[in-house]
Phi, psi and omega in degrees: 000133180280127174287106180287350180277346184264134183294336181260016177302136176083356178264156180233143172302156181305131175084355183251156178283132178302122181299341175274014180301321179298342174267006177085014179279163179243129178274172180292343183271001176099005175285122190263190189298141180080005179080024179269124178288123180298339179264015183233154182227129186264170176268143177288165175118129176234152180283141180306133178074007184227225188229171176293110187271358180075246181102155183280138177220134179053039174078008186249139180300152177289171179276161176276068190300318185301325181295310181293318182298322180298317175303311185299305187299328176289348188233022173258130179251128175272130179235108180292147174059037178225125012265002170222161182302141180091351172269122175268107184276129179263109187266121183258013179301317178300321179297313182296328176289347181256107190291333175289319182290309182305318178296320182298315176300308181301319181292320179293317179287324176298316179291329178297325186249018176302129176083354182249349179218153176254337185221159174235125179261130178244137180271130182299136001248326179296329176300333178298314182299314180294319181294326179292317179295314177296322178299318176299313184294327185255000179062044180244157173284159186238130182241129174275133175256106195250159173295155186304141173088357188268336184257144170284152182288172357279148176229174174239142187226157174212140177251155186201165176256148174256177174285351177220034173154210184218156184203168176227140178232158181219156168219159176300130188296336184256013186298336189251012178299116179081343180229116197249317190278129192219134171259130180262129179237145172205177189272323178229138170258117182246258181281343182089357188292320184288313179296322173301313177299326180290320176297319182298323178295311182304315181293321176297321183278005174096006181273159175251123184272119182278337177163179174238135181230132179224160178283313182234135176251108176277089195305323182299335180278354168080012185299320184292318176298316178303316181290318180297334178294339178258016175081013187261121177277134181252126176252121179236151177267328179219135170245130185247000000 
């Protein structure tokens, strides 16, 4: 907690992480929400039951995952039997409503893919919100992956199964003309069906998938392994 009564509150020494980073602040030295250095990119992957530990990739230090994960876990609401009996729904509405926590999530994902992507694709509907924030934070264009019938043609479409039903998604057929590298974002990775369909759409439309990034990975449902089997790298902030 930052002491608002101190004139030096919220500042960091040169080269140090802002002690207010856990509140999602940005220090004068360029350390962003969650303690992410804007000039550094971390490696994806989280430990089961824990957080994205970052790790070094291409010689660059990893992200300060524990700080971001603490913000996330404090703002996720579990809703039993929604949308159908037996399903535990992870509600990110409290996270979205907190500007510091949501900003930390967006900054972390944007930092992870800096220099690796030109576009961010968001899966309807909560993925839209995340994609917009990540796109702004990383100065990336945004492509909506929508439910069938919502977009004017021409489109490309894919149908897939969920843990509680089936669905069809579409995206604009010309979305990747001239801009090819794309990171796909969504709130939760469960069985992986939705994200796998989104990746398939992007590839069929001529795009190149730089990776998939999610806030929560529900490890027991096997989505990460399913995506990995199709050569898709998954970056998660928290694994449950």
